Every structure is written in structure tokens, then in C-alpha cells.
C-alpha positions in Angstrom: -17.8 -5.8 6.8 -15.4 -4.1 4.1 -14.9 -0.9 6.7 -14.2 -3.9 9.7 -11.7 -5.8 7.2 -10.2 -2.8 6.1 -9.0 -1.8 9.9 -8.7 -5.1 10.6 -6.0 -4.8 7.7 -4.8 -1.6 9.4 -4.0 -3.1 13.0 -2.4 -6.1 10.9 -0.2 -3.3 9.4 0.3 -1.4 12.5 2.2 -4.8 14.6 4.0 -5.5 11.2 5.9 -2.0 11.4 5.9 -2.5 15.6 8.0 -5.7 14.8 10.2 -4.1 11.8 10.8 -0.7 14.2 12.1 -2.8 17.1 14.9 -3.5 14.8 16.1 0.6 15.0 15.8 0.8 18.7 19.1 1.5 19.6 18.9 0.2 23.0 17.7 -3.4 21.9 21.0 -4.5 20.5 23.4 -2.8 22.8 25.5 -5.2 24.8 27.4 -4.8 28.2 30.4 -4.3 26.4 29.7 -0.7 25.3 28.9 2.5 27.8 25.6 2.3 26.0 24.8 -1.3 26.5 24.5 -0.5 30.3 21.8 1.7 29.9 18.4 0.3 30.6 14.7 1.9 29.7 12.8 3.2 32.3 9.0 2.1 31.1 8.1 -1.3 31.2 9.2 -3.7 28.8 7.4 -4.0 25.4 6.9 -6.7 23.4 9.2 -8.5 21.8 9.8 -9.1 18.0 7.9 -12.8 18.5 5.1 -11.6 20.2 4.3 -8.8 17.9 4.6 -11.6 14.9 2.7 -14.1 16.6 0.2 -10.9 17.6 -0.2 -10.9 13.8 -0.7 -14.2 12.8 -3.0 -14.7 15.4 -5.1 -11.6 14.0 -5.5 -13.3 10.6 -6.3 -16.4 12.1 -9.0 -15.0 14.9 -10.7 -13.1 11.7 -10.6 -15.8 9.6 -12.4 -17.6 12.4 -15.3 -14.4 12.5 -15.6 -14.6 9.3 -16.3 -18.4 8.6 -18.6 -18.0 11.6 -20.4 -14.9 11.3 -20.3 -14.6 6.8 -22.7 -17.3 5.8 -25.6 -16.3 8.2 -25.2 -12.7 7.5 -25.3 -13.5 3.8 -21.7 -11.6 2.7 -19.0 -12.9 0.8 -15.6 -12.0 1.2 -14.1 -9.9 -1.8 -10.6 -8.9 -2.6 -10.0 -6.2 -4.8 -6.8 -6.4 -7.0 -7.9 -3.4 -9.4 -8.4 -5.6 -12.8 -10.2 -8.5 -11.0 -12.2 -9.4 -8.0 -12.1 -12.5 -6.3 -15.2 -13.7 -4.3 -14.7 -16.3 -1.5 -17.1 -18.5 0.2 -17.7 -17.6 3.7 -18.9 -21.1 4.4 -15.5 -22.9 3.9 -12.7 -21.7 6.8 -9.5 -22.7 4.9 -11.4 -20.2 2.0 -11.9 -17.6 4.2 -8.0 -18.1 6.1 -7.0 -17.9 2.1 -8.8 -14.1 2.1 -7.6 -12.9 5.1 -4.2 -13.9 4.4 -4.2 -12.5 0.7 -6.1 -9.2 2.0 -3.0 -8.3 3.8 -0.4 -9.5 1.9 -2.5 -7.0 -0.8 -2.4 -3.7 2.0 1.6 -4.9 2.5 2.6 -4.6 -1.0 0.3 -1.6 -1.4 1.5 0.1 1.4 5.4 -0.7 0.9 4.9 0.2 -2.8 3.3 3.6 -1.5 6.5 4.4 0.5 9.0 3.9 -2.1 7.0 6.2 -4.6 7.8 8.0 -1.7 11.3 7.7 -1.9 11.7 8.2 -5.4 9.7 11.6 -5.6 12.2 12.9 -2.7 14.9 11.3 -4.0 16.4 14.9 -5.1 16.7 16.4 -1.8 20.0 17.2 -0.2 19.4 16.2 3.4 16.0 13.8 4.5 13.9 15.5 6.8 12.9 13.1 9.7 9.8 12.0 7.9 11.8 10.7 4.6 14.7 9.1 7.0 12.1 6.9 8.8 10.8 5.4 5.3 14.3 5.2 4.4 14.7 3.1 7.7 11.5 1.2 7.4 12.2 0.4 3.4 16.4 -1.1 4.7 18.2 -1.7 1.6 15.4 -0.8 -0.6 15.6 2.3 0.1 19.0 2.5 -1.6 17.7 0.9 -4.9 18.2 2.7 -8.5 14.1 4.0 -9.1 13.4 2.1 -11.7 14.0 -0.8 -9.6 12.3 0.6 -6.5 9.2 1.3 -8.8 9.2 -2.4 -10.4 10.3 -4.7 -7.7 6.4 -4.1 -5.9 4.9 -5.0 -9.2 6.9 -8.2 -9.9 6.3 -9.0 -6.3 2.3 -9.1 -6.7 2.8 -10.4 -10.1 4.9 -13.5 -8.6 2.7 -14.3 -5.8 -0.3 -13.9 -8.1 1.2 -17.0 -10.0 2.1 -18.5 -6.8 -1.2 -18.3 -5.3 -3.1 -19.5 -9.3 -3.3 -23.0 -8.1 -4.8 -22.6 -4.7 -7.3 -20.0 -5.7 -8.4 -22.7 -8.8 -8.5 -25.6 -6.1 -11.0 -23.6 -3.8 -13.1 -22.4 -6.5 -12.4 -18.9 -6.4 -10.6 -18.9 -9.8 -11.4 -20.4 -13.2 -8.4 -22.0 -14.7 -6.9 -20.2 -18.2 -6.8 -21.2 -20.9 -3.4 -21.0 -21.7 0.1 -20.0 -19.4 0.4 -16.4 -21.2 -3.1 -15.5 -19.9 -1.6 -16.5 -16.6 1.5 -14.5 -17.0 -0.9 -11.6 -18.7 -3.1 -11.6 -15.4 0.2 -11.1 -13.2 1.1 -8.4 -15.3 -2.2 -6.3 -14.8 -2.3 -6.8 -11.1 1.2 -5.4 -11.5 0.0 -2.7 -13.3 -3.1 -2.0 -10.8 -0.7 -1.3 -8.1 0.0 2.2 -9.8 -3.9 3.0 -10.0 -3.7 2.5 -5.8 -1.6 5.7 -5.8 -5.2 7.4 -6.3 -5.7 7.1 -2.4 -2.0 8.8 -1.6 -0.5 12.0 -4.0 -4.3 13.6 -4.1 -4.0 13.9 -0.1 -0.9 15.7 -0.2 -1.9 18.1 -2.9 -5.0 19.2 -1.1 -2.8 19.7 2.0 -0.5 21.7 -0.1 -3.0 23.7 -1.1 -4.4 24.3 2.0 -0.5 25.2 3.5 -0.4 27.5 0.5 -3.3 30.0 2.0 -3.4 28.7 5.9 -0.5 28.5 8.2 -0.2 25.7 9.6 2.7 26.3 12.1 6.2 24.9 11.4 6.2 20.6 11.8 8.7 17.9 10.1 5.2 16.8 8.6 4.1 19.7 6.8 7.7 20.3 5.3 7.5 16.5 4.1 3.6 17.2 2.5 5.1 20.6 0.8 8.1 19.2 -0.5 6.2 15.9 -1.7 3.4 17.9 -3.2 6.0 20.2 -5.2 8.2 17.4 -6.4 4.5 15.7 -7.9 4.0 19.0 -9.3 7.3 19.5 -10.9 6.4 18.6 -14.7 3.6 21.4 -14.3 5.9 24.2 -13.4 6.7 25.2 -17.0 3.0 25.7 -17.2 1.3 29.7 -16.7 -0.6 28.4 -13.8 0.1 31.3 -11.4 -2.0 34.6 -11.7 -1.2 36.9 -9.1 -1.3 35.4 -5.6 -3.5 32.9 -6.9 -1.6 29.4 -7.6 -3.9 26.3 -9.9 -1.0 24.3 -10.3 -1.7 22.1 -7.1 -5.4 21.9 -8.0 -4.1 21.2 -12.0 -1.9 18.1 -10.9 -5.3 16.9 -8.8 -7.5 16.6 -11.8 -4.8 15.6 -13.5 -4.1 12.9 -11.0 -7.8 11.7 -10.6 -8.4 11.8 -14.3 -5.1 9.2 -15.4 -5.6 7.2 -11.8 -9.3 7.1 -11.3 -12.2 8.5 -13.8 -9.6 7.1 -16.8 -9.5 3.7 -15.9 -13.3 3.5 -15.3 -14.1 5.3 -18.2 -12.1 2.6 -20.1 -13.3 -0.7 -18.4 -17.1 1.2 -18.6 -16.5 1.7 -22.4 -15.4 -2.2 -22.4 -18.1 -3.5 -20.5 -20.6 -1.9 -22.6 -19.7 -4.1 -25.8 -19.3 -7.0 -23.7 -15.3 -6.7 -23.7 -12.8 -7.8 -20.8 -9.1 -6.7 -20.3 -9.3 -9.6 -18.4 -7.6 -12.8 -19.8 -9.6 -15.9 -19.1 
């Protein structure tokens, strides 16, 4: 079921991006007052924006109904992993499962846009953005022109605000226990925001792996490979001064990969395991 939920989140994300992409089509906003406005597409008409949004809402509601229908017979408990805490939702109540469906997609959406913003920050020094970078900037809209500290802070702030806003609903549904103080609630929101950074372990290591392969294997000329190599070199920028090249062997990608996994994956897991052995937790109650 977690795999099915992940696939449905990807499907919902594609519907969202398709809706957003409709705004980038120059033929969708033209008027007959111009020469371009007289042009019409040869292929059959695609879904319009409102249809994509309705499809997205229908998908989120329909999967909640499916989870509610088969959750209890299958003895499955929907769980939402927020990094520092894992929320468990009852599958025998439709409202609870619907909230899970909405929050699961919201989590996917925030992480996705945080990744896009990180890629823009990493490649902000490019004199001429490549096609992939231009596409990312189009999807980000005005956010692509913010200063880099704001770009990195806004997704975490949004996640923290969403946590505080959903707190009364989660307590009412029995998903959360009431906190002892408002400061604890704010601290929980801060931890949720910080957990976004650890999700970079799914984004940055693949760039370094592909860059390592492309260093020794010719994969052809493509904007995708150019974007991957350029991004990987920017990630490895802090390691440039270290003697990691021996003849034709470049150890920088492998070293960067190990450091990323240490900081973003192994380090947090070791810390949480050590706290658990001492019956301690970072999560304020």
C-alpha cells in the first residue's frame, strides 16, 4: 500500500504540473487580434485547466475512498512520514483517511517545489540557463527570481505554517495528542521544516552518481546530461580544493556522495537511534 500511495502521489503531481504547464503554452492565451492568435492546434484539444484540477481533486478523494474501503479488511494503517515524526491515521473513518490523502499530496508538493528551488539555487551562477533550468524556472514562476536565502526558507516556512494550521484537525481526529504549550507546537513546526533538508538525500546523490558514470562513459549529447553534469559540479564545488584527483581517476563524485549520505541519511538515523536507546526524543510533546 505505501508503494501504491507513492504512485498515486506521482499521478496527482503530474496532474498538477499539467495544469501549471497550460499557462506556458503561447497558443492557449492568444487572441485573434494578433497573427499568432489566428493559429489553431492540429492535434485534438487537450484537457483544460479546470478539468485537470477537477481530475486532481477526484483522484485525491477517490483514493481516500479506496483506502477507507480496503484499509480495515487489509489491516493497513495509513502513515505519513514527516521526517521527525510519523503520523498514523485510522483507516476505518473516511474523514480521517481523506485528511491523510490531502496531507500526503501536500507533503509531496512541498518537497517537489523545495527540490526545484534547490536546483535553481545550485545553478544560479549560470550565465545562460539550459532548457531544463528554464523549464524549472517556468514552473517556479516568480519564486525563481527571489534571493537564494528566501528560496530556501519559504518551503520550510510553508511546511511549518501548514503543520500549525492542521494541528487542531489532527488533534480532533485523534492523530495527534495535544501539546503542553504553544512553544512545543512551534518547535514541532520547526522540526517539520528542518526535515525538508533531509529529503535532499533522494535528489542530490542521483546527480552525483550519474555524473560519475558520465565521467567515464560517453552518454551522448543531451540537455539532460549537460544539466546533470553542471548541477553535480556545483554540488561538488566545496571539494574542488581537495586533492581528490589521481591521474585520470576523480574521487570527488564518490567523496561527495558519501558526505551527502553521511549528513542527510546516516547522521540523522544514528542520532535518532542514540536518543531512542536513552529513551529520549527530539520531538516536543
